[in-house]
N, C-alpha and C positions, 0 to 999 in steps of 0.2 A: 504493500499500499504506500509505504514512504517512498519507494522507487517510482511508482505510478505518479504520486505527486510532485515529485522533482521532474518528471518528463514533461508532465503539464504546464509546471511553472517555467520550464525553459521553452517551452512551445509559445506560450502567451508572452514572454518578455522578450521575444523576438521581433514582434511588432511593435512598430510606432503608432500608438494609438491615434493622435492627430491626424498622420497621414493616411492611415487605414480608413479613416472615417470618411475624409474627403474622397478616396478612392471607391467607398463604398457608394457614396452619392453619385459619383461619375459613372459608375457602372450601373447603377439604377436608370440614370437617364439614357445612357447609353442604349441598354436593351430597349427601353421604352421606345425611343426613337427608332431604333432597327425594327421593332414589331410593327410600326406604323409602315416605315419604308419599303419592307417587303411583303407586306400582308399576313395575316394569320396563318394563313396555311404554307407559306413559303419555307424550305428547308434550311435556309440560311440564318432564321433566327435561332432554330436549333442548334445550328452549327456554331453560331456565335457564342450562344450560351455555353458550350462546352468549351470553347475558346476562353471563355472568362475562368472557367473552372481551372484549366489547365494553367492559364496565367497566374491565378491566384496560388496555387499549390508551387509553382514555381519561384514567385516571389518570396512564399514562405521559406523554401528550400535555402534559397540564397540568402535571405535574413539571418538563417542561422550559422553562415560562414564568416569567420571573424575577418577583417578586411585584411590581416597577415597573410592569410590563405588565399584569400582574393589577388594579392600581389603577386603570389606564385604562379597564378594562371595567366599572368599578363603577357609574357614572351611568347607561350605556347599559342595562346588563342591568336594573338597576332600572326605568328608566323602560320598557324591553321588558316585563319582568314584569308591571308593573301594568296596563300598555295589554292585554296579553293576558288578565288577570282580569277587566278591564272587557269585554273581548270575549266572556268566558265567560257574564258577566252577562247580555248582550245576545242573544249568539247560541250559546251552549253547548249541549250535548247531554244530556239529562236520562236517569240510568240510575239504576235502585233508588231511586228518590226525590231524587237528588242529582244538581246540574247542577255538573259539575267538567271536563268533557272539552270540548275545541275541535276541531272539524273542518276540516282543513286541505285537505280533498281527497285528497291521498296519504296521510296517516297523521293519527291522533289524536294529541293532545298534551293533558298535564294541566299547565297552566301554574304552580300552586300548589307543585308539585315544584320547580320552577326557583327559586322564592323562598326555599327552605331555604338556596341557596346566594348568591342575590342580595342578601337582606337582611342578612347578616352582611358581605358584602362592601362593600356602600353605607356601612353605619354606619361600618366599619373605616376607609374612606376619607375619610369625613366629620370623623372624630375625628383621622386622621391630618392633615387640613389645618387643624385647630385645636388642634394638640399644643403644650401648654405654656400654653395661653390659654383653655381649657374654663371656660365659664360657665353659670350655671342655664339660661338661654335655648337653649344649646345642646344641653342634655340634652332641654329640652321640644321642641326640633324634632325632634332623633332620635327622641324618642318619636311624634312625628306622622308621621316616615317609617316608623314600624314600624307605627303604626297603620293606616295606610291599607290596605295588602295584608292585615293581619291580620283588618279587619272584612271586607274582600271575600271571604276564604277562608271566614270564618264563615258569611256568606251561602250559600254553595253547596248546603247546609251540609256543612264537612268539619272538625269540630272537632280531630280528631285531628292533620292536617297543621297547622291553625291554631296548635296549642299548641306544635308544633315550631317554626313559624316564630317564634312570640312568644318561646319559650324561647332560640332561638340569637340573636336580635335584642337581648333583654334582657342575656344574657350580655355582647354588646359593650358595651352601655350601662353595665352594672355594673362591667366590667374597665376602662372609661375614666374611672371614678373616682367614680361616684355614691355618694352617702354611706349607709351602711348604715342611719343612723339614719332615713333618709327610708322604709325598708323596714319600719321596726317596726310603723307603723299598719296597714300591708297585712298584716303577717303576724298582729297581734291581730284585724284584722277576719276574716282566714281562719279562725282557730281558733275564734272566735265563730260563724261561718257553719257550720263543720263539727259543732260541738257541738250547736248548734240543730238542726240536720238530724238529727243521731242521736237527740237527745232526744224531739224532735216527729215521728217519721219515720211514724207511723202516720198522724197528720193531712196532714203535706205531702205524702204520697204517694197521697192519695184523687186519683180520676180528674177529680173537677171542681175541683180546684186549679191554678191557672195559675202556673209559675213565672218567666213574662214574658222572663225573658233567655235561658231555654234552648227548645229545641222539645219538642216532647211525646215524641218518642222519645230524645232525651238526658235527659230528666226519667226516664223508665221506665229507662235505662240505671243513673242513680244508684240509684233505689229499688232495681232487681234488685241491684245490689251489696250494699246494705245487708241484703236477704232474698232470697237467690236462690231459696228454695223458694215464695217466693210465687207463682210461676208456672214451676214447673220443666219444662212441656214446651212453654212459649212464650218470653219473653223471658229467663228464667233458665237456658234450657237450655245456651247456649253456656257460662256461668260453671261451671255444675254439671259438665258433662262434661269439661271442660279440667281441672278441679280433680281429679275423679276419676282421670284419665290421669295427671297429675303424681304424685298420691300412690301409685297401683298400680305405679308403676317401682320404689319401694323404694329400696334401697341402690346395687343392681347393675344395675336395670333388668332388663326382660323379653328383651332381646337384640334385636339388627337383624333389621327387619323381622317381629317377633313381637308388637308391641303389638297388642293386643286392640281397645282403644279406637279405634286407628287405623285398622286393617283390616276392622273392622266398621262403619265410617263412623259413630261415633258423635261424634266430634271434628270438629265444623264448621269451615270455612274451614282445614282443617288444613296447607295448603301456603303460606298466607299470614299471618293476624293470630295465629293458634295454633299455629304450627309448633313453638315451645317446647314444647307438651303433649306432640307426638309425639316431640319428642327426648327429653324427661324420661321419658316411659314407656319406652322403648327402653334409655336408657343410666342411669337412676336419678339417685340422688343426688350419686354420684359423677362422673358425666358433666355434673350441672347445674353442680357446683362447678368443674369444667373449663373449660367455656365461659364462665362469670363470670369467672375467671381472665383467660382470653384477652381478654376484654372489658376487664378491670381493667387488664390490659397495654397495650392499644390506648390506653385514656384516659390512663395514665400517661407513654405515650410523646408523645402529643400535647401535653400538658401542658409536657413538657420541651422540647419543640420551641417552644413559645409562650414559656416563659421563657428561650430563648437566641436568639429573633429579634432582629435587629438593628434593627427600626424599630417605632413605635407600631403602623402598619397590621398588621405581620406578627404582632406580640403579640395584638393583638386578635382578628385573623380566625383565628388558630391556637386561641388559646382558646375561641373561640364555635364553633367546628366540632368542636372536642373535646368541648365541653358538649353539643352536639347529639347525639354519639354516646351520651353519658351518658343524655340524656333518651330516646333511641330505646329503649336497653335497659331503664332503667328502668320506663316506662311500659308497654311491651310484656310483660316478665315480670310486672309487678305485675297487668296486665289478665288475664293467663292464670292467675296464681295466686289471683285473686280479691280481690286489696286495692286495686285501681283499678276504675274502670268500662271497659266495652269502647268504645273509642275508634277503633278502626281504624289503628293505628301498626304498622309493620312491625318485624322485627326485622333489625338489618344483618345482611347477608351469609347469612342464614338463609332470611327469607321469599321466596317466589316474587314477581317483578316487576322488568320491565327499568327502568322509570322510577326507581323507588327505589335500586335497585342502581347505575344511573347517576349519581344524586346522590352516595351515598356514595363511590362510585370517583372523582369529581371532588372532593371534599373531601379525599379521602386526597392525591390528586394536589397540592392545594394546599399541605397540610401538608409534603410532600416538597419542594415547591417553596422552601418558607419555611425549612425545614432546610439546604438546597442552599446557599441564598443569605445564610445569617446573618451572613457577614463583610462585606456590602456594605450600605451604607447607603442609605436611600431618599433 
């Protein structure tokens, strides 16, 4: 009996209860919206419910692993991830014009998803080993560690996942002490680039203009963002219909399972990339504010865990995983509301997909592990 009590105590102390409470609310909202998006008889609702259960147990299992043990997994996870990305490059399966999947016989995997965890894990491990003596060459080497998987994912092509991987990795490098002054030239170049694009949109978006660094479909997405009405029944259809759905929800929304844009099949990819449009149409502005508050609380809790971590590794890992959630939410909602191009980024705990849900579950488990062991030095 005493042993059972100790096991139960260990199980319950693994959870960070404020974080778990936020996640349960997001899960309830996610399943509610998914039920409406797919209809009560669609198999995807049951599938997504199963995905949540798997992600929960993965989160719980990772929460029980001490940060010191997580550090040992960093180099093998990074090497395995890069190796699988190379295998995708050579033997991957192509679907809808992109080669992102690797068939292992018994199942298919998307190695780029695991890099969302492996990259911050590896970079946090690297800077932990150089704590107190970080030099310019260390930042350069960290940049190389980030650039290799980033470029491999871009080649698939999967710009959305590549941006998430880059964002999570860059946050580790920045939090490790990268000078803000070094970012000023990059910011200036970005402002000049956006200004040039907006000012010369008509010339740059001509079919015969090659943007060199982007594929044609990525160029079309940017041009469609600037003027969705240029191709309202083609490449601009996604953006226009999602904006109509969000706007038609008004203050209070049309009500659960009463969204006309959703149930008349005007919203494309309504269970994945554009599920926020379904939510906004049915629950309105107030519902949208509610979910943004929940995401804000999730990010605030993650940053609080990062600031209280007892090691450089824990602070960097928790900070980057938290900012990864911010990038997820910012890019997805920006994409749905027409302020960012469509790049295929899911909304955490809302969008359908087992791999993405497992990734965020593991990330939350790592946050809980760091919080649970905050008094233990690495």
